[in-house]
PDBQT receptor file of N, H, CA, C and O in Angstrom, charges set to zero:
ATOM      1  N   MET A   1      27.317 -43.153   7.418  1.00  0.00    +0.000 N 
ATOM      2  CA  MET A   1      26.753 -44.114   6.587  1.00  0.00    +0.000 C 
ATOM      3  C   MET A   1      27.110 -43.862   5.100  1.00  0.00    +0.000 C 
ATOM      4  O   MET A   1      27.037 -42.754   4.569  1.00  0.00    +0.000 OA
ATOM      5  N   ARG A   2      27.475 -44.925   4.525  1.00  0.00    +0.000 N 
ATOM      6  H   ARG A   2      27.534 -45.825   4.957  1.00  0.00    +0.000 HD
ATOM      7  CA  ARG A   2      27.885 -44.747   3.201  1.00  0.00    +0.000 C 
ATOM      8  C   ARG A   2      26.456 -45.033   2.136  1.00  0.00    +0.000 C 
ATOM      9  O   ARG A   2      25.525 -45.801   2.380  1.00  0.00    +0.000 OA
ATOM     10  N   MET A   3      26.603 -44.302   1.111  1.00  0.00    +0.000 N 
ATOM     11  H   MET A   3      27.359 -43.678   0.912  1.00  0.00    +0.000 HD
ATOM     12  CA  MET A   3      25.390 -44.723   0.157  1.00  0.00    +0.000 C 
ATOM     13  C   MET A   3      25.991 -45.644  -0.816  1.00  0.00    +0.000 C 
ATOM     14  O   MET A   3      27.142 -45.598  -1.250  1.00  0.00    +0.000 OA
ATOM     15  N   THR A   4      24.965 -46.578  -1.137  1.00  0.00    +0.000 N 
ATOM     16  H   THR A   4      24.030 -46.615  -0.784  1.00  0.00    +0.000 HD
ATOM     17  CA  THR A   4      25.361 -47.815  -1.969  1.00  0.00    +0.000 C 
ATOM     18  C   THR A   4      24.898 -47.296  -3.452  1.00  0.00    +0.000 C 
ATOM     19  O   THR A   4      24.345 -46.205  -3.596  1.00  0.00    +0.000 OA
ATOM     20  N   ALA A   5      25.129 -48.031  -4.358  1.00  0.00    +0.000 N 
ATOM     21  H   ALA A   5      25.578 -48.917  -4.241  1.00  0.00    +0.000 HD
ATOM     22  CA  ALA A   5      24.462 -47.581  -5.738  1.00  0.00    +0.000 C 
ATOM     23  C   ALA A   5      22.995 -47.940  -5.764  1.00  0.00    +0.000 C 
ATOM     24  O   ALA A   5      22.213 -47.372  -6.526  1.00  0.00    +0.000 OA
ATOM     25  N   ARG A   6      22.642 -48.862  -4.947  1.00  0.00    +0.000 N 
ATOM     26  H   ARG A   6      23.278 -49.323  -4.328  1.00  0.00    +0.000 HD
ATOM     27  CA  ARG A   6      21.289 -49.064  -4.958  1.00  0.00    +0.000 C 
ATOM     28  C   ARG A   6      20.506 -47.793  -4.385  1.00  0.00    +0.000 C 
ATOM     29  O   ARG A   6      19.482 -47.348  -4.904  1.00  0.00    +0.000 OA
ATOM     30  N   ASP A   7      21.161 -47.235  -3.178  1.00  0.00    +0.000 N 
ATOM     31  H   ASP A   7      21.993 -47.596  -2.757  1.00  0.00    +0.000 HD
ATOM     32  CA  ASP A   7      20.578 -45.953  -2.813  1.00  0.00    +0.000 C 
ATOM     33  C   ASP A   7      20.526 -44.768  -3.749  1.00  0.00    +0.000 C 
ATOM     34  O   ASP A   7      19.572 -43.998  -3.861  1.00  0.00    +0.000 OA
ATOM     35  N   VAL A   8      21.569 -44.722  -4.351  1.00  0.00    +0.000 N 
ATOM     36  H   VAL A   8      22.344 -45.348  -4.260  1.00  0.00    +0.000 HD
ATOM     37  CA  VAL A   8      21.635 -43.635  -5.411  1.00  0.00    +0.000 C 
ATOM     38  C   VAL A   8      20.652 -43.775  -6.458  1.00  0.00    +0.000 C 
ATOM     39  O   VAL A   8      20.072 -42.791  -6.918  1.00  0.00    +0.000 OA
ATOM     40  N   LEU A   9      20.415 -45.082  -6.899  1.00  0.00    +0.000 N 
ATOM     41  H   LEU A   9      20.886 -45.881  -6.526  1.00  0.00    +0.000 HD
ATOM     42  CA  LEU A   9      19.523 -45.320  -8.081  1.00  0.00    +0.000 C 
ATOM     43  C   LEU A   9      18.193 -45.137  -7.547  1.00  0.00    +0.000 C 
ATOM     44  O   LEU A   9      17.356 -44.629  -8.293  1.00  0.00    +0.000 OA
ATOM     45  N   SER A  10      17.859 -45.474  -6.358  1.00  0.00    +0.000 N 
ATOM     46  H   SER A  10      18.539 -45.886  -5.751  1.00  0.00    +0.000 HD
ATOM     47  CA  SER A  10      16.493 -45.385  -5.797  1.00  0.00    +0.000 C 
ATOM     48  C   SER A  10      16.154 -43.826  -5.621  1.00  0.00    +0.000 C 
ATOM     49  O   SER A  10      14.956 -43.553  -5.702  1.00  0.00    +0.000 OA
ATOM     50  N   CYS A  11      17.028 -42.787  -5.396  1.00  0.00    +0.000 N 
ATOM     51  H   CYS A  11      18.001 -43.008  -5.331  1.00  0.00    +0.000 HD
ATOM     52  CA  CYS A  11      17.076 -41.474  -5.242  1.00  0.00    +0.000 C 
ATOM     53  C   CYS A  11      16.852 -40.959  -6.431  1.00  0.00    +0.000 C 
ATOM     54  O   CYS A  11      15.941 -40.137  -6.536  1.00  0.00    +0.000 OA
ATOM     55  N   LEU A  12      17.649 -41.337  -7.605  1.00  0.00    +0.000 N 
ATOM     56  H   LEU A  12      18.388 -42.005  -7.520  1.00  0.00    +0.000 HD
ATOM     57  CA  LEU A  12      17.473 -40.909  -8.894  1.00  0.00    +0.000 C 
ATOM     58  C   LEU A  12      15.991 -41.301  -9.400  1.00  0.00    +0.000 C 
ATOM     59  O   LEU A  12      15.307 -40.433  -9.943  1.00  0.00    +0.000 OA
ATOM     60  N   ILE A  13      15.585 -42.376  -9.253  1.00  0.00    +0.000 N 
ATOM     61  H   ILE A  13      16.140 -43.081  -8.812  1.00  0.00    +0.000 HD
ATOM     62  CA  ILE A  13      14.303 -42.849  -9.714  1.00  0.00    +0.000 C 
ATOM     63  C   ILE A  13      13.254 -42.056  -8.991  1.00  0.00    +0.000 C 
ATOM     64  O   ILE A  13      12.273 -41.738  -9.663  1.00  0.00    +0.000 OA
ATOM     65  N   LEU A  14      13.296 -41.672  -7.695  1.00  0.00    +0.000 N 
ATOM     66  H   LEU A  14      14.093 -41.931  -7.149  1.00  0.00    +0.000 HD
ATOM     67  CA  LEU A  14      12.315 -40.905  -7.000  1.00  0.00    +0.000 C 
ATOM     68  C   LEU A  14      12.307 -39.471  -7.528  1.00  0.00    +0.000 C 
ATOM     69  O   LEU A  14      11.245 -38.862  -7.655  1.00  0.00    +0.000 OA
ATOM     70  N   ALA A  15      13.521 -38.914  -7.845  1.00  0.00    +0.000 N 
ATOM     71  H   ALA A  15      14.385 -39.408  -7.742  1.00  0.00    +0.000 HD
ATOM     72  CA  ALA A  15      13.563 -37.666  -8.337  1.00  0.00    +0.000 C 
ATOM     73  C   ALA A  15      12.883 -37.493  -9.769  1.00  0.00    +0.000 C 
ATOM     74  O   ALA A  15      12.190 -36.522 -10.073  1.00  0.00    +0.000 OA
ATOM     75  N   VAL A  16      13.158 -38.500 -10.555  1.00  0.00    +0.000 N 
ATOM     76  H   VAL A  16      13.722 -39.288 -10.309  1.00  0.00    +0.000 HD
ATOM     77  CA  VAL A  16      12.412 -38.492 -11.946  1.00  0.00    +0.000 C 
ATOM     78  C   VAL A  16      11.055 -38.632 -11.754  1.00  0.00    +0.000 C 
ATOM     79  O   VAL A  16      10.301 -37.881 -12.372  1.00  0.00    +0.000 OA
ATOM     80  N   LEU A  17      10.567 -39.556 -10.922  1.00  0.00    +0.000 N 
ATOM     81  H   LEU A  17      11.179 -40.167 -10.421  1.00  0.00    +0.000 HD
ATOM     82  CA  LEU A  17       9.151 -39.590 -10.751  1.00  0.00    +0.000 C 
ATOM     83  C   LEU A  17       8.517 -38.289 -10.107  1.00  0.00    +0.000 C 
ATOM     84  O   LEU A  17       7.445 -37.885 -10.558  1.00  0.00    +0.000 OA
ATOM     85  N   LEU A  18       9.075 -37.690  -9.178  1.00  0.00    +0.000 N 
ATOM     86  H   LEU A  18       9.946 -38.018  -8.812  1.00  0.00    +0.000 HD
ATOM     87  CA  LEU A  18       8.722 -36.373  -8.576  1.00  0.00    +0.000 C 
ATOM     88  C   LEU A  18       8.513 -35.326  -9.830  1.00  0.00    +0.000 C 
ATOM     89  O   LEU A  18       7.485 -34.687 -10.051  1.00  0.00    +0.000 OA
ATOM     90  N   GLY A  19       9.665 -35.302 -10.560  1.00  0.00    +0.000 N 
ATOM     91  H   GLY A  19      10.501 -35.821 -10.380  1.00  0.00    +0.000 HD
ATOM     92  CA  GLY A  19       9.690 -34.403 -11.522  1.00  0.00    +0.000 C 
ATOM     93  C   GLY A  19       8.673 -34.498 -12.831  1.00  0.00    +0.000 C 
ATOM     94  O   GLY A  19       8.174 -33.571 -13.470  1.00  0.00    +0.000 OA
ATOM     95  N   GLY A  20       8.535 -35.905 -13.009  1.00  0.00    +0.000 N 
ATOM     96  H   GLY A  20       8.940 -36.658 -12.490  1.00  0.00    +0.000 HD
ATOM     97  CA  GLY A  20       7.377 -36.095 -14.003  1.00  0.00    +0.000 C 
ATOM     98  C   GLY A  20       6.129 -35.866 -13.513  1.00  0.00    +0.000 C 
ATOM     99  O   GLY A  20       5.260 -35.594 -14.341  1.00  0.00    +0.000 OA
ATOM    100  N   ALA A  21       5.779 -35.920 -12.136  1.00  0.00    +0.000 N 
ATOM    101  H   ALA A  21       6.486 -36.141 -11.464  1.00  0.00    +0.000 HD
ATOM    102  CA  ALA A  21       4.455 -35.640 -11.740  1.00  0.00    +0.000 C 
ATOM    103  C   ALA A  21       4.329 -34.034 -11.638  1.00  0.00    +0.000 C 
ATOM    104  O   ALA A  21       3.335 -33.396 -11.984  1.00  0.00    +0.000 OA
ATOM    105  N   GLY A  22       5.486 -33.513 -11.113  1.00  0.00    +0.000 N 
ATOM    106  H   GLY A  22       6.293 -34.031 -10.831  1.00  0.00    +0.000 HD
ATOM    107  CA  GLY A  22       5.285 -31.863 -11.241  1.00  0.00    +0.000 C 
ATOM    108  C   GLY A  22       5.021 -31.470 -12.596  1.00  0.00    +0.000 C 
ATOM    109  O   GLY A  22       4.108 -30.674 -12.816  1.00  0.00    +0.000 OA
ATOM    110  N   LEU A  23       5.801 -31.994 -13.640  1.00  0.00    +0.000 N 
ATOM    111  H   LEU A  23       6.542 -32.640 -13.461  1.00  0.00    +0.000 HD
ATOM    112  CA  LEU A  23       5.474 -31.562 -15.156  1.00  0.00    +0.000 C 
ATOM    113  C   LEU A  23       3.912 -31.960 -15.519  1.00  0.00    +0.000 C 
ATOM    114  O   LEU A  23       3.146 -31.228 -16.146  1.00  0.00    +0.000 OA
ATOM    115  N   GLY A  24       3.630 -33.127 -15.055  1.00  0.00    +0.000 N 
ATOM    116  H   GLY A  24       4.252 -33.721 -14.546  1.00  0.00    +0.000 HD
ATOM    117  CA  GLY A  24       2.208 -33.663 -15.356  1.00  0.00    +0.000 C 
ATOM    118  C   GLY A  24       1.068 -32.628 -14.914  1.00  0.00    +0.000 C 
ATOM    119  O   GLY A  24       0.143 -32.234 -15.624  1.00  0.00    +0.000 OA
ATOM    120  N   LEU A  25       1.332 -32.278 -13.601  1.00  0.00    +0.000 N 
ATOM    121  H   LEU A  25       2.084 -32.598 -13.024  1.00  0.00    +0.000 HD
ATOM    122  CA  LEU A  25       0.289 -31.378 -12.994  1.00  0.00    +0.000 C 
ATOM    123  C   LEU A  25       0.433 -29.829 -13.539  1.00  0.00    +0.000 C 
ATOM    124  O   LEU A  25      -0.506 -29.033 -13.501  1.00  0.00    +0.000 OA
ATOM    125  N   ARG A  26       1.607 -29.549 -13.999  1.00  0.00    +0.000 N 
ATOM    126  H   ARG A  26       2.370 -30.195 -14.030  1.00  0.00    +0.000 HD
ATOM    127  CA  ARG A  26       1.632 -28.082 -14.824  1.00  0.00    +0.000 C 
ATOM    128  C   ARG A  26       1.083 -28.277 -15.993  1.00  0.00    +0.000 C 
ATOM    129  O   ARG A  26       0.496 -27.286 -16.427  1.00  0.00    +0.000 OA
ATOM    130  N   ARG A  27       1.068 -29.232 -16.673  1.00  0.00    +0.000 N 
ATOM    131  H   ARG A  27       1.545 -30.037 -16.320  1.00  0.00    +0.000 HD
ATOM    132  CA  ARG A  27       0.518 -29.361 -18.046  1.00  0.00    +0.000 C 
ATOM    133  C   ARG A  27      -1.115 -29.622 -17.809  1.00  0.00    +0.000 C 
ATOM    134  O   ARG A  27      -1.908 -29.214 -18.658  1.00  0.00    +0.000 OA
ATOM    135  N   ALA A  28      -1.528 -30.247 -16.742  1.00  0.00    +0.000 N 
ATOM    136  H   ALA A  28      -0.884 -30.578 -16.053  1.00  0.00    +0.000 HD
ATOM    137  CA  ALA A  28      -3.006 -30.851 -16.677  1.00  0.00    +0.000 C 
ATOM    138  C   ALA A  28      -3.791 -29.583 -16.068  1.00  0.00    +0.000 C 
ATOM    139  O   ALA A  28      -4.951 -29.393 -16.434  1.00  0.00    +0.000 OA
ATOM    140  N   LEU A  29      -3.191 -28.726 -15.159  1.00  0.00    +0.000 N 
ATOM    141  H   LEU A  29      -2.249 -28.881 -14.861  1.00  0.00    +0.000 HD
ATOM    142  CA  LEU A  29      -4.036 -27.836 -14.577  1.00  0.00    +0.000 C 
ATOM    143  C   LEU A  29      -3.735 -26.450 -15.008  1.00  0.00    +0.000 C 
ATOM    144  O   LEU A  29      -2.584 -26.024 -14.916  1.00  0.00    +0.000 OA
ATOM    145  N   PRO A  30      -4.821 -25.628 -15.531  1.00  0.00    +0.000 N 
ATOM    146  CA  PRO A  30      -4.496 -24.340 -16.218  1.00  0.00    +0.000 C 
ATOM    147  C   PRO A  30      -4.091 -23.388 -15.038  1.00  0.00    +0.000 C 
ATOM    148  O   PRO A  30      -4.297 -23.569 -13.838  1.00  0.00    +0.000 OA
ATOM    149  N   VAL A  31      -3.455 -22.312 -15.666  1.00  0.00    +0.000 N 
ATOM    150  H   VAL A  31      -3.288 -22.165 -16.640  1.00  0.00    +0.000 HD
ATOM    151  CA  VAL A  31      -2.753 -21.337 -14.604  1.00  0.00    +0.000 C 
ATOM    152  C   VAL A  31      -3.732 -20.187 -14.519  1.00  0.00    +0.000 C 
ATOM    153  O   VAL A  31      -4.182 -19.636 -15.524  1.00  0.00    +0.000 OA
ATOM    154  N   THR A  32      -4.073 -19.815 -13.166  1.00  0.00    +0.000 N 
ATOM    155  H   THR A  32      -3.708 -20.262 -12.350  1.00  0.00    +0.000 HD
ATOM    156  CA  THR A  32      -5.055 -18.845 -13.047  1.00  0.00    +0.000 C 
ATOM    157  C   THR A  32      -4.576 -17.443 -13.570  1.00  0.00    +0.000 C 
ATOM    158  O   THR A  32      -3.478 -17.034 -13.193  1.00  0.00    +0.000 OA
ATOM    159  N   PRO A  33      -5.307 -16.724 -14.377  1.00  0.00    +0.000 N 
ATOM    160  CA  PRO A  33      -4.866 -15.490 -14.902  1.00  0.00    +0.000 C 
ATOM    161  C   PRO A  33      -4.897 -14.433 -13.859  1.00  0.00    +0.000 C 
ATOM    162  O   PRO A  33      -5.690 -14.604 -12.933  1.00  0.00    +0.000 OA
ATOM    163  N   VAL A  34      -4.173 -13.388 -13.866  1.00  0.00    +0.000 N 
ATOM    164  H   VAL A  34      -3.529 -13.248 -14.618  1.00  0.00    +0.000 HD
ATOM    165  CA  VAL A  34      -4.054 -12.418 -13.059  1.00  0.00    +0.000 C 
ATOM    166  C   VAL A  34      -5.274 -11.421 -13.305  1.00  0.00    +0.000 C 
ATOM    167  O   VAL A  34      -5.636 -11.067 -14.428  1.00  0.00    +0.000 OA
ATOM    168  N   ASP A  35      -5.846 -11.023 -12.137  1.00  0.00    +0.000 N 
ATOM    169  H   ASP A  35      -5.553 -11.310 -11.225  1.00  0.00    +0.000 HD
ATOM    170  CA  ASP A  35      -7.184 -10.275 -12.327  1.00  0.00    +0.000 C 
ATOM    171  C   ASP A  35      -6.678  -8.905 -11.844  1.00  0.00    +0.000 C 
ATOM    172  O   ASP A  35      -5.512  -8.705 -11.506  1.00  0.00    +0.000 OA
ATOM    173  N   ALA A  36      -7.683  -7.951 -11.839  1.00  0.00    +0.000 N 
ATOM    174  H   ALA A  36      -8.631  -8.113 -12.113  1.00  0.00    +0.000 HD
ATOM    175  CA  ALA A  36      -7.649  -6.705 -11.483  1.00  0.00    +0.000 C 
ATOM    176  C   ALA A  36      -7.495  -6.311 -10.041  1.00  0.00    +0.000 C 
ATOM    177  O   ALA A  36      -6.982  -5.259  -9.660  1.00  0.00    +0.000 OA
ATOM    178  N   ALA A  37      -8.059  -7.393  -9.170  1.00  0.00    +0.000 N 
ATOM    179  H   ALA A  37      -8.476  -8.248  -9.479  1.00  0.00    +0.000 HD
ATOM    180  CA  ALA A  37      -7.855  -7.087  -7.718  1.00  0.00    +0.000 C 
ATOM    181  C   ALA A  37      -6.469  -7.455  -7.363  1.00  0.00    +0.000 C 
ATOM    182  O   ALA A  37      -6.005  -6.750  -6.467  1.00  0.00    +0.000 OA
ATOM    183  N   PHE A  38      -5.614  -8.451  -7.866  1.00  0.00    +0.000 N 
ATOM    184  H   PHE A  38      -5.990  -9.024  -8.594  1.00  0.00    +0.000 HD
ATOM    185  CA  PHE A  38      -4.426  -8.721  -7.621  1.00  0.00    +0.000 C 
ATOM    186  C   PHE A  38      -3.468  -7.841  -8.081  1.00  0.00    +0.000 C 
ATOM    187  O   PHE A  38      -2.488  -7.554  -7.394  1.00  0.00    +0.000 OA
ATOM    188  N   ARG A  39      -3.689  -7.324  -9.336  1.00  0.00    +0.000 N 
ATOM    189  H   ARG A  39      -4.485  -7.557  -9.894  1.00  0.00    +0.000 HD
ATOM    190  CA  ARG A  39      -2.896  -5.973  -9.870  1.00  0.00    +0.000 C 
ATOM    191  C   ARG A  39      -3.012  -5.009  -8.773  1.00  0.00    +0.000 C 
ATOM    192  O   ARG A  39      -1.918  -4.563  -8.429  1.00  0.00    +0.000 OA
ATOM    193  N   ALA A  40      -3.907  -4.609  -8.196  1.00  0.00    +0.000 N 
ATOM    194  H   ALA A  40      -4.796  -4.971  -8.476  1.00  0.00    +0.000 HD
ATOM    195  CA  ALA A  40      -4.180  -3.447  -7.228  1.00  0.00    +0.000 C 
ATOM    196  C   ALA A  40      -3.444  -3.803  -6.142  1.00  0.00    +0.000 C 
ATOM    197  O   ALA A  40      -2.714  -2.921  -5.692  1.00  0.00    +0.000 OA
ATOM    198  N   VAL A  41      -3.441  -4.937  -5.562  1.00  0.00    +0.000 N 
ATOM    199  H   VAL A  41      -4.035  -5.654  -5.927  1.00  0.00    +0.000 HD
ATOM    200  CA  VAL A  41      -2.546  -5.377  -4.369  1.00  0.00    +0.000 C 
ATOM    201  C   VAL A  41      -1.160  -5.163  -4.717  1.00  0.00    +0.000 C 
ATOM    202  O   VAL A  41      -0.432  -4.612  -3.892  1.00  0.00    +0.000 OA
ATOM    203  N   LEU A  42      -0.682  -5.549  -5.892  1.00  0.00    +0.000 N 
ATOM    204  H   LEU A  42      -1.274  -5.997  -6.563  1.00  0.00    +0.000 HD
ATOM    205  CA  LEU A  42       0.708  -5.409  -6.266  1.00  0.00    +0.000 C 
ATOM    206  C   LEU A  42       1.359  -4.027  -6.383  1.00  0.00    +0.000 C 
ATOM    207  O   LEU A  42       2.506  -3.733  -6.045  1.00  0.00    +0.000 OA
ATOM    208  N   SER A  43       0.266  -3.093  -7.014  1.00  0.00    +0.000 N 
ATOM    209  H   SER A  43      -0.665  -3.332  -7.288  1.00  0.00    +0.000 HD
ATOM    210  CA  SER A  43       0.637  -1.817  -6.928  1.00  0.00    +0.000 C 
ATOM    211  C   SER A  43       0.583  -1.026  -5.806  1.00  0.00    +0.000 C 
ATOM    212  O   SER A  43       1.175   0.053  -5.757  1.00  0.00    +0.000 OA
ATOM    213  N   ALA A  44      -0.162  -1.522  -4.778  1.00  0.00    +0.000 N 
ATOM    214  H   ALA A  44      -0.643  -2.398  -4.818  1.00  0.00    +0.000 HD
ATOM    215  CA  ALA A  44      -0.234  -0.962  -3.456  1.00  0.00    +0.000 C 
ATOM    216  C   ALA A  44       0.917  -1.185  -2.617  1.00  0.00    +0.000 C 
ATOM    217  O   ALA A  44       1.270  -0.377  -1.758  1.00  0.00    +0.000 OA
ATOM    218  N   TYR A  45       1.578  -2.411  -2.888  1.00  0.00    +0.000 N 
ATOM    219  H   TYR A  45       1.291  -3.067  -3.586  1.00  0.00    +0.000 HD
ATOM    220  CA  TYR A  45       2.855  -2.744  -2.151  1.00  0.00    +0.000 C 
ATOM    221  C   TYR A  45       4.154  -2.445  -3.005  1.00  0.00    +0.000 C 
ATOM    222  O   TYR A  45       5.249  -2.856  -2.623  1.00  0.00    +0.000 OA
ATOM    223  N   ALA A  46       4.014  -1.776  -4.075  1.00  0.00    +0.000 N 
ATOM    224  H   ALA A  46       3.124  -1.442  -4.385  1.00  0.00    +0.000 HD
ATOM    225  CA  ALA A  46       5.150  -1.574  -4.963  1.00  0.00    +0.000 C 
ATOM    226  C   ALA A  46       5.951  -0.564  -4.365  1.00  0.00    +0.000 C 
ATOM    227  O   ALA A  46       5.430   0.300  -3.659  1.00  0.00    +0.000 OA
ATOM    228  N   ALA A  47       7.222  -0.598  -4.597  1.00  0.00    +0.000 N 
ATOM    229  H   ALA A  47       7.646  -1.299  -5.170  1.00  0.00    +0.000 HD
ATOM    230  CA  ALA A  47       8.138   0.647  -4.180  1.00  0.00    +0.000 C 
ATOM    231  C   ALA A  47       7.956   1.975  -4.836  1.00  0.00    +0.000 C 
ATOM    232  O   ALA A  47       7.754   1.919  -6.049  1.00  0.00    +0.000 OA
ATOM    233  N   PRO A  48       7.985   3.104  -4.312  1.00  0.00    +0.000 N 
ATOM    234  CA  PRO A  48       8.058   4.199  -5.057  1.00  0.00    +0.000 C 
ATOM    235  C   PRO A  48       8.937   4.396  -6.099  1.00  0.00    +0.000 C 
ATOM    236  O   PRO A  48      10.117   4.089  -5.934  1.00  0.00    +0.000 OA
ATOM    237  N   ALA A  49       8.529   4.894  -7.227  1.00  0.00    +0.000 N 
ATOM    238  H   ALA A  49       7.570   5.144  -7.361  1.00  0.00    +0.000 HD
ATOM    239  CA  ALA A  49       9.619   5.168  -8.242  1.00  0.00    +0.000 C 
ATOM    240  C   ALA A  49      10.644   6.223  -8.030  1.00  0.00    +0.000 C 
ATOM    241  O   ALA A  49      10.316   7.377  -7.756  1.00  0.00    +0.000 OA
ATOM    242  N   GLY A  50      11.779   5.876  -8.142  1.00  0.00    +0.000 N 
ATOM    243  H   GLY A  50      12.046   4.938  -8.365  1.00  0.00    +0.000 HD
ATOM    244  CA  GLY A  50      13.017   6.793  -7.891  1.00  0.00    +0.000 C 
ATOM    245  C   GLY A  50      13.351   6.941  -6.369  1.00  0.00    +0.000 C 
ATOM    246  O   GLY A  50      14.277   7.677  -6.028  1.00  0.00    +0.000 OA
ATOM    247  N   GLY A  51      12.657   6.294  -5.508  1.00  0.00    +0.000 N 
ATOM    248  H   GLY A  51      11.905   5.696  -5.784  1.00  0.00    +0.000 HD
ATOM    249  CA  GLY A  51      12.939   6.580  -4.016  1.00  0.00    +0.000 C 
ATOM    250  C   GLY A  51      14.048   5.500  -3.680  1.00  0.00    +0.000 C 
ATOM    251  O   GLY A  51      14.316   4.564  -4.432  1.00  0.00    +0.000 OA
ATOM    252  N   PRO A  52      14.659   5.739  -2.465  1.00  0.00    +0.000 N 
ATOM    253  CA  PRO A  52      15.722   4.932  -1.968  1.00  0.00    +0.000 C 
ATOM    254  C   PRO A  52      15.169   3.443  -1.861  1.00  0.00    +0.000 C 
ATOM    255  O   PRO A  52      13.978   3.306  -1.583  1.00  0.00    +0.000 OA
ATOM    256  N   GLN A  53      15.896   2.415  -2.047  1.00  0.00    +0.000 N 
ATOM    257  H   GLN A  53      16.864   2.526  -2.273  1.00  0.00    +0.000 HD
ATOM    258  CA  GLN A  53      15.472   0.977  -1.873  1.00  0.00    +0.000 C 
ATOM    259  C   GLN A  53      15.897   0.714  -0.364  1.00  0.00    +0.000 C 
ATOM    260  O   GLN A  53      16.773   1.385   0.183  1.00  0.00    +0.000 OA
ATOM    261  N   GLN A  54      15.205  -0.320   0.265  1.00  0.00    +0.000 N 
ATOM    262  H   GLN A  54      14.494  -0.865  -0.180  1.00  0.00    +0.000 HD
ATOM    263  CA  GLN A  54      15.623  -0.711   1.496  1.00  0.00    +0.000 C 
ATOM    264  C   GLN A  54      16.951  -1.333   1.592  1.00  0.00    +0.000 C 
ATOM    265  O   GLN A  54      17.588  -1.276   2.644  1.00  0.00    +0.000 OA
ATOM    266  N   HIS A  55      17.410  -1.938   0.520  1.00  0.00    +0.000 N 
ATOM    267  H   HIS A  55      16.893  -1.984  -0.335  1.00  0.00    +0.000 HD
ATOM    268  CA  HIS A  55      18.565  -2.841   0.472  1.00  0.00    +0.000 C 
ATOM    269  C   HIS A  55      19.852  -2.148   0.214  1.00  0.00    +0.000 C 
ATOM    270  O   HIS A  55      20.946  -2.709   0.281  1.00  0.00    +0.000 OA
ATOM    271  N   ASP A  56      19.650  -0.793  -0.110  1.00  0.00    +0.000 N 
ATOM    272  H   ASP A  56      18.762  -0.337  -0.164  1.00  0.00    +0.000 HD
ATOM    273  CA  ASP A  56      20.774  -0.037  -0.457  1.00  0.00    +0.000 C 
ATOM    274  C   ASP A  56      21.742   0.353   0.955  1.00  0.00    +0.000 C 
ATOM    275  O   ASP A  56      22.772   1.016   0.834  1.00  0.00    +0.000 OA
TER     276      ASP A  56
């Protein structure tokens, strides 16, 4: 099935609308700050310093 110019234009318009909605939500909703409990979880799952890494 070949795409026509109308199909390409409608996909482009949809992409622009979705991008605009994403940017609008990003600007409208505040980012949740990182708290101490989240930092504790990150440090608990962190790789040990100087140790071998799993992907080596």
